[in-house]
C-alpha positions as a Markdown table, in Angstrom:
| # | Residue | x | y | z |
|---|---|---|---|---|
| 1 | Unk | 21.4 | -69.4 | -53.3 |
| 2 | Unk | 24.7 | -70.8 | -54.6 |
| 3 | Unk | 25.5 | -72.3 | -51.2 |
| 4 | Unk | 22.6 | -74.8 | -51.4 |
| 5 | Unk | 23.6 | -78.4 | -51.1 |
| 6 | Unk | 22.2 | -80.4 | -54.0 |
| 7 | Unk | 22.6 | -83.8 | -52.5 |
| 8 | Unk | 21.0 | -85.0 | -49.3 |
| 9 | Unk | 24.2 | -87.0 | -48.5 |
| 10 | Unk | 27.8 | -86.0 | -49.0 |
| 11 | Unk | 29.7 | -88.4 | -51.1 |
| 12 | Unk | 33.5 | -89.1 | -51.1 |
| 13 | Unk | 35.6 | -90.3 | -53.9 |
| 14 | Unk | 39.3 | -91.1 | -54.5 |
| 15 | Unk | 41.5 | -91.6 | -57.5 |
| 16 | Unk | 43.1 | -95.0 | -57.9 |
| 17 | Unk | 46.8 | -94.6 | -58.8 |
| 18 | Unk | 47.5 | -95.5 | -62.3 |
| 19 | Unk | 51.0 | -94.0 | -62.9 |
| 20 | Unk | 49.9 | -90.7 | -64.5 |
| 21 | Unk | 51.6 | -88.6 | -61.8 |
| 22 | Unk | 54.7 | -90.8 | -61.7 |
| 23 | Unk | 53.6 | -92.5 | -58.5 |
| 24 | Unk | 54.7 | -95.9 | -60.1 |
| 25 | Unk | 58.2 | -94.8 | -61.3 |
| 26 | Unk | 60.6 | -97.7 | -60.9 |
| 27 | Unk | 57.8 | -100.2 | -60.1 |
| 28 | Unk | 57.3 | -103.4 | -62.1 |
| 29 | Unk | 54.1 | -103.1 | -64.1 |
| 30 | Unk | 52.5 | -106.2 | -62.5 |
| 31 | Unk | 53.3 | -105.0 | -59.0 |
| 32 | Unk | 51.9 | -101.5 | -59.8 |
| 33 | Unk | 48.7 | -103.0 | -61.1 |
| 34 | Unk | 48.4 | -105.2 | -58.0 |
| 35 | Unk | 48.8 | -102.1 | -55.8 |
| 36 | Unk | 46.1 | -100.3 | -57.7 |
| 37 | Unk | 43.7 | -103.2 | -57.1 |
| 38 | Unk | 44.6 | -103.2 | -53.4 |
| 39 | Unk | 43.9 | -99.5 | -53.1 |
| 40 | Unk | 40.6 | -99.7 | -55.0 |
| 41 | Unk | 39.4 | -102.5 | -52.7 |
| 42 | Unk | 40.6 | -100.8 | -49.6 |
| 43 | Unk | 38.8 | -97.5 | -50.6 |
| 44 | Unk | 35.6 | -99.5 | -51.1 |
| 45 | Unk | 36.1 | -101.3 | -47.8 |
| 46 | Unk | 36.6 | -98.1 | -45.7 |
| 47 | Unk | 33.6 | -96.4 | -47.3 |
| 48 | Unk | 34.5 | -94.3 | -50.3 |
| 49 | Unk | 31.5 | -93.9 | -52.6 |
| 50 | Unk | 33.3 | -93.7 | -56.0 |
| 51 | Unk | 36.7 | -94.5 | -57.6 |
| 52 | Unk | 38.3 | -92.4 | -60.3 |
| 53 | Unk | 41.0 | -92.7 | -63.0 |
| 54 | Unk | 42.4 | -90.0 | -65.2 |
| 55 | Unk | 41.9 | -90.3 | -69.0 |
| 56 | Unk | 45.6 | -89.8 | -69.9 |
| 57 | Unk | 48.2 | -91.9 | -71.6 |
| 58 | Unk | 51.4 | -90.1 | -70.8 |
| 59 | Unk | 52.8 | -89.0 | -67.5 |
| 60 | Unk | 53.0 | -85.5 | -65.8 |
| 61 | Unk | 54.5 | -83.2 | -64.7 |
| 62 | Unk | 57.3 | -84.6 | -67.0 |
| 63 | Unk | 57.2 | -87.3 | -69.6 |
| 64 | Unk | 58.7 | -90.6 | -68.7 |
| 65 | Unk | 58.7 | -94.0 | -70.1 |
| 66 | Unk | 56.8 | -95.5 | -67.2 |
| 67 | Unk | 53.5 | -97.1 | -66.5 |
| 68 | Unk | 50.3 | -95.1 | -67.2 |
| 69 | Unk | 47.4 | -97.4 | -67.2 |
| 70 | Unk | 44.6 | -96.5 | -69.7 |
| 71 | Unk | 41.4 | -95.3 | -68.2 |
| 72 | Unk | 38.6 | -97.5 | -69.6 |
| 73 | Unk | 40.5 | -100.8 | -69.6 |
| 74 | Unk | 41.4 | -100.0 | -66.0 |
| 75 | Unk | 37.8 | -99.3 | -65.1 |
| 76 | Unk | 36.7 | -102.5 | -66.8 |
| 77 | Unk | 39.2 | -104.4 | -64.7 |
| 78 | Unk | 38.3 | -102.6 | -61.5 |
| 79 | Unk | 34.6 | -103.4 | -62.1 |
| 80 | Unk | 35.5 | -107.1 | -61.6 |
| 81 | Unk | 37.4 | -106.7 | -58.3 |
| 82 | Unk | 34.9 | -104.2 | -56.6 |
| 83 | Unk | 31.2 | -104.6 | -55.9 |
| 84 | Unk | 29.6 | -101.4 | -54.6 |
| 85 | Unk | 31.7 | -98.4 | -55.3 |
| 86 | Unk | 30.9 | -96.3 | -58.4 |
| 87 | Unk | 33.5 | -95.9 | -61.2 |
| 88 | Unk | 34.4 | -92.8 | -63.1 |
| 89 | Unk | 36.9 | -90.9 | -65.2 |
| 90 | Unk | 38.2 | -87.4 | -64.4 |
| 91 | Unk | 37.5 | -86.7 | -67.2 |
| 92 | Unk | 37.2 | -88.4 | -70.5 |
| 93 | Unk | 38.8 | -86.4 | -73.3 |
| 94 | Unk | 36.2 | -86.3 | -76.1 |
| 95 | Unk | 39.0 | -86.0 | -78.7 |
| 96 | Unk | 40.6 | -89.4 | -77.9 |
| 97 | Unk | 37.7 | -91.7 | -79.1 |
| 98 | Unk | 34.9 | -91.8 | -81.6 |
| 99 | Unk | 31.8 | -90.8 | -79.6 |
| 100 | Unk | 30.0 | -94.0 | -80.6 |
| 101 | Unk | 32.9 | -96.1 | -79.4 |
| 102 | Unk | 33.0 | -94.1 | -76.2 |
| 103 | Unk | 29.3 | -94.5 | -75.6 |
| 104 | Unk | 29.7 | -98.3 | -76.1 |
| 105 | Unk | 32.8 | -98.6 | -73.8 |
| 106 | Unk | 31.0 | -96.7 | -71.1 |
| 107 | Unk | 27.8 | -98.7 | -71.4 |
| 108 | Unk | 29.8 | -102.0 | -71.3 |
| 109 | Unk | 31.5 | -100.9 | -68.1 |
| 110 | Unk | 28.1 | -100.1 | -66.6 |
| 111 | Unk | 26.9 | -103.6 | -67.5 |
| 112 | Unk | 30.2 | -105.2 | -66.3 |
| 113 | Unk | 29.9 | -103.4 | -62.9 |
| 114 | Unk | 26.2 | -104.0 | -62.3 |
| 115 | Unk | 25.3 | -100.4 | -62.9 |
| 116 | Unk | 28.1 | -98.4 | -61.3 |
| 117 | Unk | 29.5 | -96.2 | -64.1 |
| 118 | Unk | 29.9 | -92.4 | -63.9 |
| 119 | Unk | 30.8 | -90.8 | -67.2 |
| 120 | Unk | 33.1 | -87.8 | -66.9 |
| 121 | Unk | 33.5 | -85.6 | -70.0 |
| 122 | Unk | 35.8 | -82.8 | -70.9 |
| 123 | Unk | 37.1 | -80.9 | -73.9 |
| 124 | Unk | 40.8 | -82.0 | -73.5 |
| 125 | Unk | 43.8 | -79.9 | -72.9 |
| 126 | Unk | 47.1 | -81.9 | -72.9 |
| 127 | Unk | 48.6 | -80.7 | -76.1 |
| 128 | Unk | 51.8 | -82.8 | -75.8 |
| 129 | Unk | 49.8 | -85.9 | -75.4 |
| 130 | Unk | 47.7 | -85.1 | -78.5 |
| 131 | Unk | 50.9 | -84.6 | -80.4 |
| 132 | Unk | 52.6 | -87.8 | -79.2 |
| 133 | Unk | 49.6 | -89.9 | -80.2 |
| 134 | Unk | 48.9 | -88.2 | -83.5 |
| 135 | Unk | 45.6 | -86.7 | -82.5 |
| 136 | Unk | 44.6 | -83.4 | -84.1 |
| 137 | Unk | 44.5 | -80.6 | -81.5 |
| 138 | Unk | 41.8 | -78.2 | -82.6 |
| 139 | Unk | 41.1 | -74.7 | -81.3 |
| 140 | Unk | 39.5 | -74.2 | -77.9 |
| 141 | Unk | 36.3 | -73.3 | -79.7 |
| 142 | Unk | 36.3 | -76.5 | -81.8 |
| 143 | Unk | 37.1 | -78.7 | -78.8 |
| 144 | Unk | 34.2 | -77.2 | -76.8 |
| 145 | Unk | 31.9 | -77.7 | -79.8 |
| 146 | Unk | 32.9 | -81.3 | -80.0 |
| 147 | Unk | 32.2 | -81.7 | -76.3 |
| 148 | Unk | 28.7 | -80.3 | -76.7 |
| 149 | Unk | 28.0 | -82.7 | -79.6 |
| 150 | Unk | 29.3 | -85.7 | -77.6 |
| 151 | Unk | 27.3 | -84.8 | -74.5 |
| 152 | Unk | 24.2 | -84.5 | -76.7 |
| 153 | Unk | 24.5 | -87.7 | -78.7 |
| 154 | Unk | 25.7 | -90.1 | -76.0 |
| 155 | Unk | 22.4 | -90.1 | -74.0 |
| 156 | Unk | 20.7 | -90.9 | -77.3 |
| 157 | Unk | 23.0 | -93.8 | -78.1 |
| 158 | Unk | 22.3 | -95.1 | -74.6 |
| 159 | Unk | 18.5 | -94.9 | -74.9 |
| 160 | Unk | 17.4 | -95.2 | -78.6 |
| 161 | Unk | 17.5 | -98.3 | -80.7 |
| 162 | Unk | 19.3 | -96.5 | -83.6 |
| 163 | Unk | 20.8 | -93.0 | -83.7 |
| 164 | Unk | 21.1 | -90.7 | -86.7 |
| 165 | Unk | 22.9 | -87.5 | -86.0 |
| 166 | Unk | 24.4 | -84.9 | -88.3 |
| 167 | Unk | 26.5 | -82.4 | -86.4 |
| 168 | Unk | 29.4 | -80.2 | -87.4 |
| 169 | Unk | 31.9 | -82.7 | -86.0 |
| 170 | Unk | 30.0 | -85.9 | -85.4 |
| 171 | Unk | 27.9 | -88.0 | -87.8 |
| 172 | Unk | 25.9 | -91.2 | -87.1 |
| 173 | Unk | 23.8 | -93.1 | -89.6 |
| 174 | Unk | 21.4 | -95.5 | -87.9 |
| 175 | Unk | 24.0 | -96.5 | -85.3 |
| 176 | Unk | 23.3 | -99.2 | -82.8 |
| 177 | Unk | 24.8 | -98.9 | -79.3 |
| 178 | Unk | 24.2 | -102.1 | -77.4 |
| 179 | Unk | 24.3 | -103.2 | -74.7 |
| 180 | Unk | 22.5 | -100.3 | -73.1 |
| 181 | Unk | 23.6 | -99.2 | -69.6 |
| 182 | Unk | 21.9 | -100.8 | -66.7 |
| 183 | Unk | 21.2 | -97.6 | -64.8 |
| 184 | Unk | 17.8 | -96.0 | -65.3 |
| 185 | Unk | 17.4 | -93.5 | -66.9 |
| 186 | Unk | 21.1 | -93.5 | -67.6 |
| 187 | Unk | 24.5 | -93.1 | -65.9 |
| 188 | Unk | 25.3 | -89.7 | -64.4 |
| 189 | Unk | 27.4 | -87.4 | -66.6 |
| 190 | Unk | 29.9 | -85.1 | -65.0 |
| 191 | Unk | 31.5 | -82.2 | -66.9 |
| 192 | Unk | 35.0 | -81.3 | -65.9 |
| 193 | Unk | 36.4 | -77.8 | -66.4 |
| 194 | Unk | 35.5 | -74.3 | -65.3 |
| 195 | Unk | 35.5 | -72.2 | -68.4 |
| 196 | Unk | 32.8 | -69.7 | -67.6 |
| 197 | Unk | 31.5 | -68.7 | -71.0 |
| 198 | Unk | 31.2 | -72.1 | -72.7 |
| 199 | Unk | 32.0 | -75.0 | -70.4 |
| 200 | Unk | 29.7 | -74.0 | -67.6 |
| 201 | Unk | 27.0 | -73.2 | -70.1 |
| 202 | Unk | 27.3 | -76.7 | -71.5 |
| 203 | Unk | 27.2 | -78.1 | -67.9 |
| 204 | Unk | 24.1 | -76.0 | -67.2 |
| 205 | Unk | 22.4 | -77.6 | -70.3 |
| 206 | Unk | 23.5 | -81.2 | -70.0 |
| 207 | Unk | 25.4 | -82.2 | -66.9 |
| 208 | Unk | 24.3 | -84.0 | -63.8 |
| 209 | Unk | 27.5 | -82.7 | -62.0 |
| 210 | Unk | 30.4 | -80.4 | -62.5 |
| 211 | Unk | 34.0 | -80.9 | -61.2 |
| 212 | Unk | 36.3 | -78.0 | -60.5 |
| 213 | Unk | 39.8 | -78.2 | -58.9 |
| 214 | Unk | 40.0 | -74.7 | -57.5 |
| 215 | Unk | 40.2 | -72.8 | -54.3 |
| 216 | Unk | 37.2 | -71.9 | -52.2 |
| 217 | Unk | 36.8 | -68.3 | -53.6 |
| 218 | Unk | 36.9 | -69.6 | -57.2 |
| 219 | Unk | 34.5 | -72.4 | -56.3 |
| 220 | Unk | 32.0 | -69.8 | -55.0 |
| 221 | Unk | 32.5 | -67.6 | -58.0 |
| 222 | Unk | 32.1 | -70.5 | -60.5 |
| 223 | Unk | 28.9 | -71.6 | -58.6 |
| 224 | Unk | 27.5 | -68.1 | -59.2 |
| 225 | Unk | 28.3 | -68.2 | -62.9 |
| 226 | Unk | 26.8 | -71.7 | -63.2 |
| 227 | Unk | 23.6 | -70.4 | -61.5 |
| 228 | Unk | 23.4 | -67.6 | -64.0 |
| 229 | Unk | 23.6 | -70.1 | -66.9 |
| 230 | Unk | 20.9 | -72.2 | -65.3 |
| 231 | Unk | 18.7 | -69.2 | -64.8 |
| 232 | Unk | 19.1 | -68.3 | -68.5 |
| 233 | Unk | 17.7 | -71.6 | -69.6 |
| 234 | Unk | 15.2 | -72.2 | -66.8 |
| 235 | Unk | 17.0 | -75.1 | -65.2 |
| 236 | Unk | 17.0 | -75.6 | -61.4 |
| 237 | Unk | 20.5 | -74.8 | -60.3 |
| 238 | Unk | 20.1 | -77.2 | -57.4 |
| 239 | Unk | 19.7 | -80.1 | -59.8 |
| 240 | Unk | 23.4 | -80.0 | -60.6 |
| 241 | Unk | 25.8 | -81.5 | -58.1 |
| 242 | Unk | 28.9 | -79.4 | -57.7 |
| 243 | Unk | 32.1 | -81.4 | -56.9 |
| 244 | Unk | 35.6 | -80.6 | -56.0 |
| 245 | Unk | 38.8 | -82.5 | -56.8 |
| 246 | Unk | 41.7 | -81.3 | -54.7 |
| 247 | Unk | 45.0 | -82.9 | -53.7 |
| 248 | Unk | 44.9 | -84.3 | -50.1 |
| 249 | Unk | 47.6 | -85.3 | -47.6 |
| 250 | Unk | 47.3 | -85.5 | -43.9 |
| 251 | Unk | 50.1 | -84.7 | -41.4 |
| 252 | Unk | 50.4 | -85.1 | -37.6 |
| 253 | Unk | 51.6 | -81.6 | -37.1 |
| 254 | Unk | 52.7 | -78.4 | -39.0 |
| 255 | Unk | 56.3 | -79.3 | -38.6 |
| 256 | Unk | 55.8 | -82.5 | -40.6 |
| 257 | Unk | 53.8 | -80.5 | -43.2 |
| 258 | Unk | 56.7 | -78.0 | -43.6 |
| 259 | Unk | 59.3 | -80.7 | -44.0 |
| 260 | Unk | 57.2 | -82.2 | -46.8 |
| 261 | Unk | 56.7 | -78.9 | -48.5 |
| 262 | Unk | 60.4 | -78.3 | -48.4 |
| 263 | Unk | 61.2 | -81.7 | -49.8 |
| 264 | Unk | 61.7 | -82.4 | -53.6 |
| 265 | Unk | 58.4 | -84.3 | -53.7 |
| 266 | Unk | 56.4 | -81.7 | -51.7 |
| 267 | Unk | 54.1 | -78.9 | -52.7 |
| 268 | Unk | 52.4 | -78.3 | -56.0 |
| 269 | Unk | 53.2 | -81.1 | -58.4 |
| 270 | Unk | 52.9 | -78.7 | -61.3 |
| 271 | Unk | 54.9 | -75.9 | -59.8 |
| 272 | Unk | 54.0 | -72.3 | -60.4 |
| 273 | Unk | 52.5 | -71.5 | -57.1 |
| 274 | Unk | 53.8 | -70.8 | -53.6 |
| 275 | Unk | 53.6 | -73.4 | -50.8 |
| 276 | Unk | 51.2 | -71.1 | -49.0 |
| 277 | Unk | 48.9 | -70.9 | -52.1 |
| 278 | Unk | 49.1 | -74.7 | -52.6 |
| 279 | Unk | 48.2 | -75.5 | -48.9 |
| 280 | Unk | 45.4 | -72.9 | -49.0 |
| 281 | Unk | 43.8 | -74.4 | -52.1 |
| 282 | Unk | 44.2 | -78.1 | -51.3 |
| 283 | Unk | 43.2 | -80.4 | -48.5 |
| 284 | Unk | 46.8 | -80.6 | -47.2 |
| 285 | Unk | 47.6 | -80.1 | -43.5 |
| 286 | Unk | 46.6 | -81.6 | -40.1 |
| 287 | Unk | 43.3 | -83.3 | -39.6 |
| 288 | Unk | 41.9 | -80.1 | -38.0 |
| 289 | Unk | 43.1 | -77.9 | -40.8 |
| 290 | Unk | 41.8 | -80.2 | -43.5 |
| 291 | Unk | 38.4 | -80.6 | -41.8 |
| 292 | Unk | 38.0 | -76.8 | -41.7 |
| 293 | Unk | 38.7 | -76.6 | -45.4 |
| 294 | Unk | 36.2 | -79.3 | -46.2 |
| 295 | Unk | 33.6 | -77.6 | -44.1 |
| 296 | Unk | 34.1 | -74.4 | -46.2 |
| 297 | Unk | 33.4 | -76.2 | -49.4 |
| 298 | Unk | 30.3 | -78.0 | -48.0 |
| 299 | Unk | 29.0 | -74.6 | -46.8 |
| 300 | Unk | 29.5 | -73.3 | -50.3 |
| 301 | Unk | 27.3 | -76.1 | -51.7 |
| 302 | Unk | 29.9 | -78.8 | -52.7 |
| 303 | Unk | 28.1 | -82.1 | -52.6 |
| 304 | Unk | 30.8 | -84.6 | -53.5 |
| 305 | Unk | 34.6 | -84.7 | -53.4 |
| 306 | Unk | 37.2 | -86.6 | -55.5 |
| 307 | Unk | 40.6 | -86.7 | -53.8 |
| 308 | Unk | 44.0 | -87.3 | -55.2 |
| 309 | Unk | 46.1 | -88.4 | -52.2 |
| 310 | Unk | 49.6 | -87.1 | -52.5 |
| 311 | Unk | 51.2 | -90.0 | -50.7 |
| 312 | Unk | 50.1 | -92.6 | -53.3 |
| 313 | Unk | 50.9 | -95.4 | -53.7 |
| 314 | Unk | 50.8 | -95.4 | -49.8 |
| 315 | Unk | 47.3 | -95.6 | -48.5 |
| 316 | Unk | 47.9 | -93.7 | -45.2 |
| 317 | Unk | 46.1 | -90.4 | -46.1 |
| 318 | Unk | 43.3 | -92.3 | -47.9 |
| 319 | Unk | 42.6 | -94.3 | -44.7 |
| 320 | Unk | 43.1 | -91.3 | -42.3 |
| 321 | Unk | 40.8 | -89.0 | -44.3 |
| 322 | Unk | 38.0 | -91.6 | -44.1 |
| 323 | Unk | 38.6 | -92.3 | -40.4 |
| 324 | Unk | 39.5 | -88.9 | -39.1 |
| 325 | Unk | 38.0 | -86.2 | -41.4 |
| 326 | Unk | 34.8 | -87.6 | -42.8 |
| 327 | Unk | 33.1 | -88.3 | -39.4 |
| 328 | Unk | 33.7 | -84.6 | -38.5 |
| 329 | Unk | 31.8 | -83.3 | -41.5 |
| 330 | Unk | 28.0 | -83.1 | -40.9 |
| 331 | Unk | 25.7 | -84.1 | -43.7 |
């Protein structure tokens, strides 16, 4: 059951580099933005279905005083230089903005783009970023409770003339939220995160899609847990699109892959795992190896992919994946 595909057509997404992972270190800000626009337009041109940005304001895996373009202003700008591709955040931290402001920002981007917004939501996790910007960092339980209230109230703000809502963390008193999104009945909402007791329960109740960045065994396991949450509330498990967000980089041969893994910029950006584990769990390798990995996720019921290309700000892997891998994956 958990292997069922929930979309009739596979969809492919890519992040647009914004500096969060230090890909623009030593670049001039204007040149970095120009390259982001070029990559966004190229991705649309070669057939990607959606573009994504991270909702972060400081860099990883280490903090540097370098460019990290903000998510919603970046999407608003990209909405004006693209025409078909959908636009999303992976994922919006619900603690960074008032929920009414977030609903309005998202609705405005949907209008600006002609109805192309995807709203990604998550509980937030980057403690150092919270601290740097003066945000309170509540407990896991509280952050998840805020996520549930946000994902409950935003569809109301998008559809009702005025909204009154008295929650434990959010309060609205006859709030307007106009303009409304163009999409009918509303933009899709993705929930990021794989916490099995609470996050996946919230996703089962409210999400149109989930996003996990895990290996194939964990993807299958989390699918089973999500199915159990759906069964508990009587929701059709197949109505939720499961998506995957791995790193991706393509190599001509295994010798080139090994040289990259052994280089200072190779392997897991975050550290903490062996090269073997990293290659196993991400779309890194030759075209044939990556195609096999993608097939495994499709067979497990993954309907959409959002790829971070490890050679950004180069576009080589982005173009090669579209040209050499996607045609090998049957819909």
